[in-house]
C-alpha positions as CSV (number, residue, x, y, z in Angstrom):
1,M,24.1,-91.1,0.6
2,Q,21.9,-94.2,-0.1
3,Q,18.5,-94.5,-1.1
4,F,15.8,-97.0,0.0
5,D,11.9,-97.8,-0.4
6,L,12.0,-98.4,3.5
7,V,14.3,-97.7,6.3
8,V,13.9,-99.4,9.6
9,I,15.6,-98.1,12.6
10,G,16.3,-100.6,15.2
11,S,17.0,-104.2,14.6
12,G,15.0,-106.0,17.6
13,L,12.3,-108.3,16.7
14,G,9.8,-105.8,15.6
15,G,12.2,-104.0,13.3
16,L,13.6,-107.3,11.8
17,L,10.4,-108.8,11.3
18,S,8.7,-105.7,9.6
19,A,11.8,-105.6,7.3
20,V,11.5,-109.1,6.3
21,L,7.7,-109.0,5.5
22,L,8.3,-105.8,3.4
23,A,11.4,-107.0,1.6
24,K,9.4,-110.1,0.9
25,E,7.1,-107.7,-1.2
26,G,9.7,-106.2,-3.2
27,F,10.7,-103.3,-0.9
28,H,14.5,-102.2,-1.1
29,V,14.9,-102.4,2.8
30,A,17.8,-101.1,5.0
31,V,17.9,-101.7,8.7
32,I,20.0,-99.2,10.8
33,E,21.3,-100.6,14.3
34,Q,23.4,-98.9,16.8
35,N,24.9,-102.1,18.1
36,K,27.3,-104.5,16.5
37,Q,24.9,-107.4,17.4
38,V,21.4,-107.5,15.9
39,G,18.1,-108.3,17.7
40,G,17.5,-106.0,20.5
41,C,15.7,-108.1,23.2
42,L,16.7,-111.3,21.2
43,Q,20.4,-110.7,21.7
44,T,22.5,-113.3,23.5
45,F,25.9,-113.3,24.7
46,S,28.6,-115.7,26.0
47,F,31.4,-116.3,28.4
48,D,33.1,-119.5,29.6
49,K,32.0,-120.8,26.2
50,K,28.1,-120.7,27.4
51,V,25.4,-118.9,25.8
52,F,22.9,-116.6,27.6
53,D,19.8,-114.9,26.6
54,S,19.6,-111.1,27.2
55,C,15.9,-110.9,27.7
56,V,13.8,-113.6,25.9
57,H,14.0,-117.0,27.7
58,Y,11.1,-118.6,26.3
59,I,8.4,-118.1,23.9
60,G,4.6,-119.0,23.5
61,A,2.1,-120.2,21.1
62,Y,4.3,-122.0,18.9
63,D,2.6,-125.2,18.4
64,E,1.8,-126.0,14.9
65,G,-1.0,-123.7,13.6
66,Q,-0.5,-121.5,16.8
67,T,-0.1,-117.6,16.1
68,Q,3.6,-117.4,16.7
69,E,4.4,-120.4,14.5
70,R,2.3,-119.1,11.7
71,I,4.1,-115.7,11.7
72,F,7.5,-117.3,11.7
73,K,6.6,-119.8,9.1
74,Y,5.5,-117.1,6.7
75,A,8.6,-115.0,7.6
76,G,10.4,-118.2,6.3
77,I,12.4,-119.0,9.6
78,S,10.7,-121.7,11.2
79,D,12.6,-124.6,9.7
80,G,15.9,-123.2,10.9
81,L,14.7,-122.7,14.4
82,K,15.5,-124.9,17.4
83,F,13.1,-125.1,20.2
84,N,12.6,-127.3,22.9
85,K,9.1,-127.7,24.7
86,L,9.0,-127.0,28.3
87,D,7.4,-129.3,31.0
88,L,3.7,-130.0,29.7
89,N,2.5,-130.0,33.3
90,G,4.5,-127.2,34.7
91,F,6.4,-124.8,32.2
92,D,6.4,-122.3,35.2
93,K,6.4,-123.1,39.0
94,V,5.3,-120.4,41.3
95,V,6.7,-120.4,45.0
96,F,6.2,-118.3,47.9
97,G,8.4,-117.3,50.7
98,D,9.8,-120.4,52.4
99,E,6.9,-122.6,51.4
100,K,8.0,-126.1,50.1
101,E,5.1,-126.1,47.4
102,A,5.7,-125.1,43.9
103,Y,2.6,-124.4,41.9
104,P,2.4,-125.1,38.2
105,H,1.3,-123.3,35.3
106,A,0.6,-126.0,32.8
107,Q,0.2,-126.1,29.0
108,G,-3.2,-126.3,27.5
109,L,-6.2,-124.5,29.1
110,A,-7.8,-127.8,30.4
111,N,-4.5,-129.2,31.6
112,F,-3.7,-125.7,33.3
113,R,-6.9,-126.0,35.4
114,E,-6.5,-129.7,36.0
115,Q,-3.0,-129.1,37.5
116,L,-4.4,-126.3,39.8
117,V,-7.6,-128.3,40.9
118,S,-5.3,-130.7,42.5
119,Y,-4.3,-128.1,44.7
120,F,-7.4,-126.3,45.2
121,P,-10.1,-129.0,44.8
122,N,-12.8,-126.1,45.7
123,A,-11.8,-123.7,43.0
124,H,-13.1,-125.7,39.8
125,D,-15.6,-123.2,38.9
126,D,-13.4,-120.4,39.6
127,L,-10.5,-121.7,37.4
128,L,-13.3,-122.5,34.6
129,Q,-14.2,-118.8,34.7
130,Y,-10.8,-117.5,34.7
131,A,-9.7,-120.0,31.6
132,N,-12.8,-118.7,30.1
133,S,-11.8,-115.1,30.4
134,L,-8.3,-115.6,28.9
135,Q,-10.1,-117.2,25.9
136,Q,-12.6,-114.3,25.5
137,V,-10.0,-111.7,25.5
138,A,-7.9,-113.8,23.1
139,D,-11.0,-114.2,20.9
140,S,-11.6,-110.3,21.2
141,F,-8.2,-109.2,19.5
142,P,-8.4,-109.7,16.0
143,L,-4.6,-109.5,15.2
144,Y,-3.8,-112.1,18.2
145,N,-5.7,-114.6,16.1
146,L,-4.4,-113.1,12.6
147,R,-7.4,-111.6,11.3
148,N,-8.5,-108.0,10.5
149,G,-11.8,-107.6,12.7
150,D,-13.6,-104.7,14.1
151,G,-11.7,-102.7,16.5
152,T,-14.8,-102.4,18.6
153,E,-14.3,-106.1,19.3
154,K,-11.7,-104.9,22.0
155,D,-14.2,-102.8,23.7
156,K,-16.0,-105.7,25.3
157,V,-12.8,-106.8,27.5
158,S,-10.3,-103.6,27.3
159,H,-11.8,-102.0,30.1
160,W,-11.2,-105.0,32.7
161,N,-8.6,-104.3,35.1
162,M,-6.6,-107.2,36.9
163,A,-8.2,-106.4,40.2
164,H,-11.9,-106.8,38.7
165,I,-11.3,-110.3,37.0
166,L,-9.0,-111.9,39.4
167,G,-11.0,-110.3,42.4
168,Q,-13.5,-113.2,41.4
169,I,-11.2,-115.8,42.3
170,K,-12.2,-116.5,45.9
171,D,-9.1,-118.1,47.2
172,E,-6.4,-115.4,47.8
173,K,-3.6,-117.8,47.3
174,L,-4.9,-119.2,44.1
175,K,-5.4,-115.7,42.8
176,H,-1.6,-114.7,43.3
177,I,-0.4,-118.1,41.9
178,L,-2.4,-116.9,38.5
179,T,-0.1,-113.9,38.7
180,G,3.0,-115.5,40.2
181,N,4.9,-115.0,36.8
182,N,4.0,-111.3,36.9
183,L,7.8,-110.5,36.2
184,L,6.9,-111.5,32.5
185,Y,4.8,-108.1,32.3
186,A,5.3,-106.3,35.4
187,G,1.7,-105.9,35.9
188,Q,0.0,-103.6,38.4
189,E,-3.3,-104.6,39.9
190,R,-5.3,-101.4,39.4
191,H,-3.7,-100.2,36.2
192,T,-2.6,-103.0,34.0
193,P,-5.3,-104.1,31.5
194,F,-6.5,-107.7,32.4
195,S,-6.1,-108.1,28.5
196,T,-2.1,-107.8,29.0
197,H,-2.1,-110.4,31.3
198,A,-4.5,-112.7,29.7
199,L,-2.8,-112.6,26.1
200,I,0.7,-113.2,27.5
201,A,-0.6,-115.9,29.9
202,K,-2.6,-117.6,27.4
203,S,0.4,-117.6,24.9
204,Y,2.4,-119.6,27.0
205,I,-0.4,-121.8,28.1
206,D,-1.2,-122.7,24.5
207,S,2.6,-123.9,24.4
208,A,5.7,-122.9,26.0
209,Y,9.2,-123.3,24.4
210,K,12.9,-122.7,25.1
211,C,15.2,-121.6,22.5
212,D,18.0,-124.3,22.1
213,G,21.2,-122.3,21.8
214,G,19.6,-118.7,22.6
215,S,17.1,-116.5,21.2
216,S,19.5,-114.7,19.0
217,Q,18.8,-117.4,16.4
218,I,15.5,-115.7,15.7
219,A,17.3,-112.5,14.9
220,K,19.9,-114.3,12.8
221,L,17.6,-116.2,10.6
222,L,15.4,-113.0,10.0
223,W,18.7,-111.4,9.1
224,R,19.5,-114.2,6.6
225,K,16.1,-114.0,5.1
226,L,16.4,-110.3,4.9
227,Q,19.5,-110.8,2.8
228,E,18.0,-113.2,0.5
229,Y,15.3,-110.6,-0.3
230,G,18.0,-107.9,-1.1
231,G,17.8,-106.0,2.3
232,T,20.8,-104.8,4.2
233,I,21.5,-104.2,7.9
234,F,24.0,-101.3,8.6
235,R,25.4,-102.0,12.3
236,N,27.3,-99.6,14.7
237,E,25.3,-96.8,13.2
238,R,23.5,-94.6,15.9
239,V,20.7,-92.4,14.5
240,I,20.7,-88.7,15.5
241,K,18.2,-87.1,13.2
242,L,15.2,-87.7,11.1
243,K,15.1,-84.9,8.4
244,D,11.7,-84.0,7.2
245,K,10.6,-82.1,4.0
246,E,7.0,-80.7,3.2
247,G,5.7,-83.0,6.1
248,W,7.4,-86.1,5.2
249,I,10.5,-87.6,6.6
250,T,13.1,-87.9,3.7
251,K,16.3,-89.2,5.5
252,A,17.8,-90.8,8.5
253,I,21.0,-89.1,9.7
254,T,23.4,-91.0,11.9
255,E,26.4,-90.2,14.3
256,S,28.8,-91.1,11.7
257,G,27.3,-88.5,9.2
258,N,26.0,-91.2,6.9
259,E,22.5,-90.3,5.2
260,Y,19.8,-93.0,4.6
261,V,17.3,-91.7,2.0
262,A,13.9,-93.6,1.8
263,K,10.2,-93.4,1.0
264,N,9.1,-94.9,4.3
265,F,10.3,-95.2,7.8
266,I,9.5,-97.8,10.4
267,V,11.2,-97.1,13.9
268,N,11.6,-99.7,16.3
269,V,12.8,-97.7,19.4
270,H,11.2,-96.0,22.4
271,P,8.8,-93.2,21.0
272,A,10.4,-90.7,23.3
273,M,13.8,-91.3,21.3
274,V,12.0,-90.8,18.0
275,L,10.6,-87.4,19.1
276,Q,14.3,-86.3,19.9
277,W,15.2,-87.0,16.4
278,T,12.4,-85.0,14.6
279,D,11.3,-81.3,14.9
280,S,8.4,-81.9,12.6
281,K,5.7,-79.3,13.1
282,L,3.2,-82.3,12.6
283,I,4.1,-83.5,15.9
284,K,2.1,-81.3,18.3
285,P,3.5,-80.2,21.8
286,A,0.5,-82.2,23.3
287,Y,1.8,-85.4,21.7
288,R,5.4,-84.8,22.8
289,K,4.1,-84.1,26.3
290,R,2.0,-87.2,26.5
291,I,4.9,-89.4,25.3
292,E,7.2,-87.9,27.8
293,T,4.6,-88.3,30.6
294,I,3.6,-92.0,30.1
295,G,5.4,-94.1,32.7
296,N,7.9,-96.7,31.7
297,S,7.8,-100.2,33.2
298,I,10.4,-101.1,35.9
299,S,13.8,-102.4,35.0
300,A,15.9,-105.4,36.1
301,F,18.8,-106.7,37.6
302,M,20.2,-110.0,36.1
303,V,22.9,-112.4,37.3
304,N,23.9,-115.1,34.7
305,I,25.7,-118.0,36.0
306,V,27.7,-120.8,34.5
307,L,27.6,-123.8,36.7
308,Q,30.3,-126.3,37.6
309,P,29.6,-129.4,35.2
310,K,27.4,-132.2,36.3
311,T,26.6,-130.6,39.7
312,V,22.9,-129.2,39.3
313,S,20.1,-131.2,38.0
314,Y,18.4,-129.5,34.8
315,K,14.9,-128.3,35.4
316,N,12.7,-128.0,32.2
317,N,10.8,-125.4,33.7
318,N,11.2,-121.8,35.0
319,I,10.8,-120.8,38.5
320,Y,9.1,-117.7,39.9
321,W,9.7,-116.9,43.6
322,N,7.7,-114.2,45.5
323,R,8.5,-113.2,49.0
324,T,4.9,-112.8,49.8
325,T,1.7,-114.1,48.3
326,D,1.0,-110.6,47.0
327,T,2.6,-110.8,43.6
328,Y,2.2,-107.0,43.0
329,E,4.2,-105.9,46.0
330,A,7.5,-106.5,44.4
331,Q,7.6,-103.6,42.2
332,Q,7.4,-101.2,45.3
333,Y,10.2,-103.0,47.0
334,K,12.3,-101.3,49.8
335,K,16.0,-101.5,49.6
336,E,16.3,-103.3,52.9
337,N,13.8,-106.0,51.5
338,W,15.2,-106.5,47.9
339,P,14.9,-108.7,46.4
340,E,11.0,-109.0,46.8
341,N,11.0,-111.7,43.8
342,Y,13.1,-113.6,41.2
343,A,12.9,-115.9,38.3
344,L,15.4,-118.6,37.5
345,Y,15.8,-119.9,34.1
346,F,17.9,-123.1,33.5
347,G,20.0,-124.1,30.5
348,E,20.6,-127.7,29.9
349,D,24.1,-128.9,29.2
350,S,24.4,-130.6,25.7
351,Q,27.2,-132.7,26.8
352,H,25.7,-133.9,30.0
353,K,21.8,-134.2,29.5
354,G,19.9,-134.0,32.7
355,F,22.2,-131.4,34.2
356,A,22.1,-127.7,34.1
357,D,25.2,-125.9,32.8
358,T,23.7,-122.2,33.1
359,V,21.2,-120.3,35.1
360,A,19.9,-116.9,35.0
361,I,18.5,-115.1,37.9
362,L,16.2,-111.9,37.0
363,T,14.6,-109.7,39.5
364,Y,13.1,-106.0,39.4
365,M,15.4,-103.0,39.9
366,H,14.4,-99.5,39.7
367,A,16.5,-97.3,37.3
368,H,17.2,-94.6,40.0
369,E,19.3,-97.1,42.0
370,V,22.2,-96.6,39.2
371,A,21.3,-93.0,38.4
372,T,24.6,-91.9,39.7
373,W,26.3,-93.4,36.4
374,N,23.4,-92.3,34.0
375,D,26.0,-90.3,31.9
376,T,28.1,-93.4,31.2
377,R,27.2,-95.5,28.1
378,N,28.7,-98.7,27.3
379,I,27.9,-100.6,23.8
380,T,30.0,-102.2,21.4
381,A,30.2,-99.5,19.0
382,S,31.3,-97.1,21.7
383,P,32.7,-98.9,24.7
384,S,33.6,-97.2,28.0
385,E,34.6,-98.4,31.5
386,R,32.4,-97.3,34.2
387,A,33.6,-96.2,37.7
388,V,34.9,-98.7,40.3
389,A,31.9,-97.7,42.7
390,Y,29.6,-99.1,39.8
391,H,31.2,-102.4,39.9
392,Q,31.1,-102.7,43.4
393,F,27.5,-102.0,43.5
394,K,26.9,-104.8,40.9
395,E,29.0,-107.2,43.0
396,E,27.2,-106.4,46.2
397,K,23.7,-106.7,44.7
398,A,24.8,-109.8,42.9
399,E,25.9,-111.5,46.2
400,Q,22.6,-110.3,47.9
401,L,20.5,-112.0,45.2
402,I,22.4,-115.2,45.0
403,A,22.2,-115.4,48.9
404,K,18.5,-115.0,48.8
405,V,18.2,-117.7,46.1
406,A,20.5,-119.9,48.0
407,E,18.0,-120.1,50.8
408,R,15.9,-122.1,48.7
409,Y,18.2,-123.5,46.2
410,P,21.5,-123.9,48.0
411,E,23.1,-126.1,45.1
412,L,23.2,-122.9,42.9
413,Q,25.4,-120.8,45.1
414,A,27.7,-123.8,45.8
415,N,28.6,-124.6,42.3
416,I,29.2,-121.2,40.5
417,Q,32.0,-121.5,38.2
418,S,31.5,-117.8,36.7
419,M,29.0,-115.2,36.4
420,K,28.1,-111.7,34.9
421,V,25.7,-109.2,35.8
422,A,23.4,-106.9,34.3
423,T,21.8,-103.5,35.7
424,P,19.3,-101.1,34.3
425,L,22.1,-99.3,32.5
426,T,22.9,-102.5,30.7
427,F,19.4,-102.9,29.4
428,R,19.1,-99.3,28.5
429,D,22.4,-99.3,26.5
430,Y,21.5,-102.6,24.8
431,M,17.9,-102.5,24.3
432,G,17.6,-98.8,23.6
433,S,14.9,-97.9,26.4
434,P,15.7,-94.5,28.0
435,D,15.8,-95.9,31.6
436,G,16.3,-99.8,30.7
437,S,12.6,-100.3,31.3
438,M,11.9,-104.1,30.5
439,Y,8.5,-103.7,28.8
440,G,8.4,-100.2,27.6
441,L,5.6,-97.9,28.2
442,M,3.2,-98.9,30.7
443,A,-0.7,-99.1,29.5
444,D,-3.4,-97.9,32.1
445,V,-6.8,-99.1,31.8
446,E,-7.8,-96.3,33.7
447,N,-6.6,-94.0,30.9
448,P,-6.1,-95.9,27.8
449,A,-6.2,-92.8,25.4
450,F,-3.3,-91.2,27.1
451,T,-1.0,-94.4,27.4
452,Q,-1.5,-96.2,24.1
453,V,0.7,-95.2,21.4
454,P,-0.6,-96.3,17.8
455,V,1.4,-97.4,14.9
456,K,0.8,-94.6,12.5
457,T,2.1,-91.0,13.5
458,K,1.2,-87.6,12.4
459,I,3.9,-88.1,9.8
460,P,2.5,-89.9,6.7
461,N,5.5,-91.9,6.2
462,L,6.7,-92.6,9.7
463,L,5.6,-95.7,11.5
464,L,6.3,-97.0,15.0
465,T,6.7,-100.8,16.0
466,G,7.9,-102.8,18.9
467,Q,7.2,-103.3,22.4
468,N,6.1,-100.0,23.2
469,I,3.4,-100.3,20.7
470,G,0.4,-102.4,21.7
471,L,1.5,-105.8,23.5
472,H,5.0,-106.6,24.4
473,G,6.9,-110.0,24.4
474,V,7.8,-112.1,21.3
475,L,4.3,-112.6,20.2
476,G,3.1,-109.1,21.0
477,V,5.9,-107.6,19.0
478,S,5.3,-110.0,16.1
479,I,1.7,-108.8,15.9
480,N,2.8,-105.1,16.1
481,A,5.2,-105.8,13.1
482,I,2.3,-107.0,11.3
483,A,0.2,-104.0,12.1
484,A,3.1,-101.7,10.9
485,S,3.9,-103.7,7.6
486,G,0.1,-103.9,7.0
487,S,-0.2,-100.1,7.1
488,L,2.1,-100.0,3.9
489,I,0.9,-102.9,1.9
490,G,-2.7,-103.5,3.2
491,L,-3.5,-105.4,6.5
492,D,-6.0,-107.6,4.6
493,Y,-3.8,-108.3,1.8
494,L,-0.9,-109.2,4.4
495,L,-3.0,-111.4,6.8
496,T,-4.4,-113.4,3.8
497,K,-0.9,-114.4,2.5
498,I,0.1,-115.5,6.2
499,N,-3.0,-117.4,6.6
500,K,-2.6,-119.3,3.4
501,A,1.1,-120.0,4.0
């Protein structure tokens, strides 16, 4: 039995960053991780001597003085990070069907407008209003700006839905170009808060960077920093129970039988899983019912490809293809029309600059498509082989997706050296979400009280963090980690130190 000031369950970004922030304050911290590799969505993997990102293909708001840069600077990892800036005039390119045009999302709000006005000269005022809406939302979320403001500030914008704000754009094509990279957050026109779209979109418009060598560098640097502060990560340890006494969690018990005793606990996993671990009477049946009822975001299917050397030009931007100009339709795809969208993320060959050595293809996939194999589980700590039929399914879907991409980018299909495929089960097993959902719980602007999960729970020493709490994405999860850490040491105190760093 080991005793700590704080036990963090889950070594995703939210867990690792919380652990570092509190270890820096003198907390004796342990992080418990079910996998061999730390990082959650920051994990990378390799084959054919090439590195691939599991989920995080680029980050935003990392120019000097911007929010993500200031957070990583305070955590002590910014000097070790290797990031490359994506194309200033089009870090994302949005394409539709078989149209030749690729519409840019550019960095900098003024440049973002300018690039799109060249395609839509009559939309100057609409684009200015849209940019102002992004800025208004960003200004209304205090933690997005690393300040502890009045919670009522959000009230001015939190009721806006996607349809209301984007409905003010007169040109239908332009409206869907603005949501063309919807794969970043799986937005729904009538339910997703406009603030979700705005905060994610603006973070990348502020600045967009690709991780040189993979996003796992963030996790590795946080791990190293945690060790410097005396913290420890226990890997290949799967939590199965949170033991409570007199209303307080006293220990986390793992599948191996190890017990981790602590004064405080921060959990960086899906809330539904947390509730499976505790039978505390402080967690009311109504709360359990609500967590079970909130919908999860859609899952994904990904093909990661190693390309033959010096055959495909490197693109310093990401590509988002949509079958139709309605970018919301893809989530309701029919089997016969899959895929309805895809994203392409390129990696540059370090030995042959100007050429791509890898490409990742991402598209939506409903978890029920792989439900036949739900009873299987395959992680490093507990590897298992899935049925032949599952591998046949993967191969067929991969061929189907690659064929669709080849209609527009035939050079990718023609120059495949090797590839690996991920399904909703892959994301489920390695990211810890119940059905492999990409972005956790789905907020509903029509019912915010029902779908929002706060950092604090009814158990005084149990806090939640990660992509299911507040905003998802690297910046969103970083902000959630600050909220969780601030709950233990004082938010004003923590923000003051971050802003003075």
